[in-house]
Steps between C-alpha positions, in 0.01 A plus 500: 500500500636840411502803724250667268265202536536511879431872513187447290373204705579675830381848403295513823817467712621833637842597363523208254601740223849513658532117491835353410585133470827309507612138515729417789603161637219313323236745628308780336536813715231765461528848652269800488470794734570377854394144415677192373405144414668193364397185319673194365660553158261238359191655665184536296347838423236436768767415760691819423181706527414327829850579636449869421153507658623312808783751543237773529347324801819569695611846605771645276847473648529879525181513709624252762641692797827397661337507843139440590298819526400593853142425592274800450387678813124480534318771685229399750227625269644301208552204729133495592403497134743222415381294798140549393592398147686194630204399715268545201726279287517237775122502533451474123737204493325343799156538342628348175662207683186440704287501184739253335494279811122517517472406132737205553298378801172531309652295218612234752150497651345453156734206428418340838127539446528353151686201648210451744249513213710247310511274809123535538457387141728203573286410805189517279665271245595260780140502629374422147739206477392366841136541397564302182669227705201501733270443201720209392497361856120524524466332163716208616311478829171506310612196301571308824175603668300406191668162494396427861 
């Protein structure tokens, strides 16, 4: 794939117009803006495009600080809002989980009740079989009592 083809296919990628590509140590190295990506020299066009798009998911090297940034200081008023928002998110999650749990339990109940209905049908079939055997038994007994 040529650089021109890549620029066309990846036109939605910010800064792709500055893309350059080189082959180094059996790898294709791609660089544009603050980003870089690499792919195997034998990579397909789709694999090369995926490497570029995956590189965008990571922060550019220039944007990664040497030291972690200090935690922002939250004022009491802001703290109250963030706590309220956190509680609201927790409650939304709880309600969703409870609904999912309830739905799962209702499904289990429906399966259990269906099993009982199936067992009831089996009992009815068993009763029919016993009744048929009773008819056979009475028929045999009738033959003996008629012979007496």
